[in-house]
N, C-alpha and C positions, 0 to 999 in steps of 0.2 A: 723550189730552191733544191740544190744538189744534196743528195744523201750518200756519206761516204761509209765504207766498212773496212776497218782495220782488223786484220786476222794474223794470228801467229800459231805455227804449227810445231808440234813434236812429231816427228815421222819414225814410225817403228816398222813399217813395211814400205821400203822405197819402190819396189815395183809395183805395189798396189797404188801407190800415191802417183806413179807416172801414169798408170791406166786412168786414174781420175782426172789427171792433167789432160790427157789425149781426148777423153770424153767431154770434159767440161769447156776447153777452150773453144771449140766451135759454137757451144751455146752462149758464151760470153759475147762473142763476135756477133751472132745472130742477133741476140737481144740489146746490142749495142752499149754493153757495160764497158766503162772505160778502166783499164788496169793502169793505174799510175805507176805501180811499183810492184815487183815480184823478185824477191831476193833469197836465194839458196844459201847464203852465209852472212846473215845479219850480224852486226857488231852490237851487243847489248850495252845499253849505258847504265843500267841498273841490274842487280842480280836476279831480280824476279822477270827480267825480259828475255831470258835465254829461249832461244828457238832455232829449229832448225831452218824455218822458212818464214817469210813475212810477206803479206800482200796488202795493197791498197787499192780498193775499188771505188769508182764513182758510179753512181745512179743519177739519173735525171732528177728524180724526185722520190718521195716516200712510196708513191703508188708504183713507180718503175721498180724499186727495190721489192716490194710485196709481190709483183706480177713475176719477177725473175725467180725468186725462191719458192714459187708454187708451181714452176713449170715441171711436168711429169718427167721429162728426160733430165732435167738438172737434179730433181729429187732421187732419181736413180743414181745419178754420178756421185751425189752426196754420200750415199750409203757405202760406196767403195771408198771416198775420202774418209769417212768416219771409221771404216775398218782398218784404214792404213795409217791413221794419224789421230792425235788429239789436238782439237782446235780451241782456240780462246779467241774471241772476237767482240768487237764493239762497233756500234753504229753511231754516226754523229753527223751534224748539219755543217755546211760551210760557214766559216766565220763571216760576218758581216759587220764592218766598221760602222758604229753608230754615227749618224749625222750629227753635227754640232748646230 
């Protein structure tokens, strides 16, 4: 079952964050991670949801998620991301309507 990640970012080093994007995007493509949304101007619906950027990712399953985040090249890119931004993220599963 698909595993999703929703992340919101506060970016304090835009040039550094763009470097992360340039390094990470080919890795997302190579690893077949689906990027459902990436917005640099999200509109908050509640006060604690303020962010400079939000992203919604889909992984095939939990194993795919774990594999992706342990790739050496992604881990290096993530160091750049972490230096350039503050991230808050959550992982969740696809909703499946119960059968009656």
